[in-house]
C-alpha positions as CSV (number, residue, x, y, z in Angstrom):
1,I,9.9,14.6,21.6
2,W,11.6,17.1,19.6
3,P,12.4,20.0,21.4
4,G,10.0,22.6,22.0
5,V,7.7,19.8,22.1
6,T,5.9,18.7,25.5
7,L,5.0,15.6,26.3
8,L,1.7,16.6,26.3
9,Q,2.0,17.3,22.8
10,G,3.9,14.8,22.2
11,L,1.4,12.1,23.1
12,W,-1.3,13.7,21.1
13,Q,0.8,13.5,18.2
14,S,1.7,9.6,18.6
15,V,-2.2,9.2,18.8
16,F,-3.4,11.1,15.9
17,T,-0.2,9.7,13.9
18,A,-0.9,5.5,14.8
19,I,-5.0,6.1,14.1
20,S,-4.1,8.0,10.9
21,S,-2.0,5.4,9.9
22,F,-4.1,2.4,10.4
23,N,-7.0,4.7,8.7
24,N,-4.5,5.1,5.7
25,S,-5.4,8.6,5.5
26,G,-2.0,10.0,5.7
27,F,-3.0,13.2,7.5
28,E,-0.5,14.5,10.1
29,I,-0.1,17.3,12.7
30,L,3.3,17.1,13.4
31,P,5.4,20.9,14.0
32,D,7.0,21.0,10.5
33,E,9.4,23.9,11.6
34,I,10.1,21.3,14.3
35,V,10.6,18.3,12.9
36,G,12.4,19.5,9.6
37,G,9.6,18.9,6.9
38,G,6.9,18.0,6.2
39,S,4.7,14.8,6.0
40,L,7.2,12.3,7.7
41,I,10.1,13.8,6.5
42,G,11.5,14.5,10.4
43,L,11.4,10.9,10.9
44,G,12.9,9.3,7.7
45,R,15.9,8.5,9.5
46,D,13.8,6.8,12.9
47,I,13.6,3.2,11.8
48,P,11.7,2.2,14.7
49,A,8.8,5.0,14.2
50,L,8.6,4.5,10.7
51,T,8.7,0.3,11.2
52,I,5.5,1.2,13.9
53,I,3.2,3.2,11.5
54,G,4.4,0.7,8.7
55,V,3.0,-2.0,10.2
56,M,-0.5,-0.1,11.2
57,I,-1.1,1.1,7.4
58,L,-0.5,-2.5,6.0
59,A,-2.7,-3.5,8.8
60,G,-5.7,-1.1,8.0
61,S,-4.9,-2.1,4.0
62,T,-5.4,-6.0,4.6
63,S,-9.0,-5.4,6.2
64,Y,-10.4,-6.4,9.3
65,A,-11.6,-9.8,7.7
66,V,-8.5,-11.3,6.0
67,L,-6.7,-10.1,9.6
68,A,-9.4,-12.5,11.7
69,N,-9.1,-14.9,9.0
70,V,-5.7,-15.5,9.3
71,V,-5.5,-15.5,13.2
72,V,-7.9,-17.9,13.4
73,T,-7.2,-20.6,11.2
74,R,-3.5,-20.5,11.3
75,G,-3.2,-22.4,8.3
76,W,-3.0,-21.3,4.2
77,R,-4.8,-25.2,3.5
78,R,-8.2,-23.4,5.5
79,L,-7.9,-19.7,4.6
80,T,-11.0,-18.2,2.2
81,L,-10.8,-18.1,-1.1
82,D,-10.5,-13.9,-0.9
83,S,-7.9,-14.2,2.1
84,K,-5.7,-16.2,-0.5
85,L,-6.2,-13.9,-3.4
86,V,-5.7,-10.9,-0.8
87,L,-2.7,-11.3,0.8
88,V,-0.9,-13.0,-2.6
89,G,-1.6,-9.8,-4.2
90,I,-0.8,-7.6,-1.5
91,G,2.6,-9.8,-1.4
92,V,3.3,-9.3,-5.3
93,M,2.7,-5.5,-5.0
94,L,4.4,-4.9,-2.8
95,L,7.4,-6.9,-3.9
96,I,6.8,-4.8,-7.0
97,G,6.6,-1.6,-5.2
98,F,10.1,-2.5,-3.1
99,V,11.8,-3.5,-6.1
100,A,10.5,-0.4,-8.7
101,F,11.6,2.1,-5.7
102,M,15.1,0.4,-4.3
103,S,16.1,0.2,-8.6
104,L,15.3,3.7,-9.4
105,E,15.9,5.7,-6.6
106,W,19.3,4.0,-5.2
107,T,21.7,6.5,-6.6
108,N,18.8,9.6,-6.9
109,P,20.7,11.9,-4.8
110,N,17.2,14.1,-4.0
111,T,15.8,11.3,-2.8
112,I,17.6,8.6,-0.9
113,G,20.6,8.5,-3.1
114,S,22.7,10.0,-0.6
115,E,21.4,8.5,2.5
116,S,22.8,5.0,4.3
117,V,22.0,1.7,3.1
118,V,20.3,1.1,5.9
119,S,17.6,4.3,5.6
120,K,17.6,3.2,2.2
121,V,16.6,0.2,2.6
122,T,14.1,1.6,5.8
123,Q,12.6,3.9,3.4
124,G,12.2,1.8,0.3
125,V,10.0,-0.9,2.5
126,F,8.1,2.2,4.1
127,H,7.1,3.5,0.8
128,T,6.2,0.3,-0.7
129,V,3.8,-0.1,2.3
130,N,3.0,3.3,2.1
131,R,1.1,3.4,-1.0
132,T,-2.2,3.2,0.3
133,A,-1.5,6.6,2.9
134,G,-0.3,9.3,1.7
135,F,2.5,9.8,4.3
136,S,5.9,10.7,3.1
137,T,9.9,10.8,4.3
138,I,11.4,12.4,0.9
139,D,10.0,14.9,-2.1
140,Y,6.8,12.7,-3.7
141,G,8.3,15.4,-7.0
142,R,11.5,14.3,-7.3
143,L,10.8,11.2,-7.4
144,H,12.2,8.7,-10.9
145,T,9.5,9.0,-13.7
146,A,9.1,5.9,-13.8
147,N,8.4,5.1,-10.1
148,M,5.8,7.8,-9.9
149,G,3.8,5.4,-12.2
150,V,4.7,2.6,-10.3
151,T,3.3,4.4,-7.2
152,E,-0.1,5.3,-8.7
153,G,-0.6,2.3,-10.6
154,L,-0.5,0.6,-7.2
155,M,-2.1,3.6,-5.4
156,F,-4.9,2.3,-8.3
157,V,-5.2,-0.9,-7.3
158,G,-5.2,0.5,-3.2
159,G,-5.9,-2.4,-0.4
160,A,-8.3,-4.7,0.0
161,S,-12.1,-5.2,0.5
162,A,-13.4,-3.4,4.1
163,S,-9.8,-2.6,4.4
164,T,-9.6,1.6,5.5
165,A,-7.9,1.8,2.0
166,A,-9.5,3.1,-1.0
167,G,-8.5,2.1,-4.8
168,I,-10.5,-0.6,-6.8
169,K,-9.1,-3.1,-4.0
170,V,-6.9,-5.8,-4.1
171,S,-8.9,-9.1,-4.8
172,T,-11.2,-7.1,-7.9
173,L,-7.5,-6.7,-9.9
174,M,-7.0,-10.9,-8.7
175,V,-9.8,-11.8,-9.9
176,I,-9.1,-9.4,-13.4
177,V,-5.9,-10.9,-13.6
178,I,-6.9,-15.1,-13.3
179,A,-9.9,-14.6,-16.0
180,S,-7.7,-13.0,-18.1
181,L,-5.5,-15.7,-18.0
182,A,-8.2,-18.0,-18.4
183,I,-9.9,-16.7,-21.2
184,F,-6.8,-16.8,-23.1
185,G,-6.3,-20.0,-22.1
186,G,-9.0,-21.0,-23.5
187,R,-10.7,-22.0,-20.4
188,D,-14.7,-21.4,-19.3
189,R,-14.2,-21.6,-15.8
190,T,-12.5,-19.5,-13.8
191,T,-10.2,-21.4,-10.9
192,V,-7.5,-20.4,-8.4
193,F,-6.8,-22.2,-5.2
194,G,-8.3,-25.6,-6.5
195,R,-11.4,-23.2,-6.3
196,E,-13.9,-22.3,-8.5
197,I,-15.0,-17.8,-9.3
198,P,-18.4,-17.5,-9.9
199,H,-19.0,-15.8,-13.2
200,A,-21.1,-12.7,-11.6
201,N,-18.0,-12.1,-9.5
202,V,-15.8,-11.9,-12.3
203,Q,-18.2,-9.7,-14.3
204,R,-18.2,-7.6,-11.3
205,A,-14.4,-7.4,-11.4
206,M,-14.3,-6.5,-14.7
207,A,-16.8,-3.5,-14.4
208,V,-15.2,-2.3,-11.9
209,G,-11.7,-1.8,-13.0
210,A,-12.9,-1.1,-16.8
211,T,-14.8,1.8,-14.8
212,A,-11.9,3.4,-12.6
213,A,-9.9,2.8,-15.8
214,A,-12.0,5.1,-17.9
215,A,-12.6,7.4,-14.8
216,V,-9.0,8.1,-14.7
217,L,-8.6,8.6,-18.4
218,I,-11.5,10.9,-18.5
219,L,-9.9,12.9,-15.7
220,M,-6.4,12.6,-17.6
221,I,-7.8,14.3,-20.8
């Protein structure tokens, strides 16, 4: 608890932040003048807090259905096709985001360039997971331009279907990618992990992706 913040205020702020993290809303009620900045900038070096918030964000963006499927089945082979697509998709997106953030911001003095190695890695992991929430421990306006593009792309995809995150959904992107590979490979059927994705689902994913991309382009004009 920071100086000037009572125990009751600290408990309320903790509960609010936990709910906001799981809901991927990115709202916070921390006193900026006391913690040292807006959003979660005051927690930039607080590894335990960022870890807890990051786990909450990731759990909310993965969806109840996928989490329940993982807990109940306890085996990759028995997972549903949707769960497999979501887990693989989230894993790839986290890897892309982390590599991009660390490679582009490692020496950036306006973001994490002056931080310790542990702090750099912690904030790199946090901001990779944070793609669906909107919190920040740094000034996003000072990010490397290329990193902004990667972050926006990951935000466009968002989280899993039926999760608390927005976006076109991870499974939608995965279906689009798999279907595209099938088309380029001259295959009539879209299959992955030994299962066939119904043609109607492929069409639906293509429509959602195209419509969302068109909407973003229109808004940018």
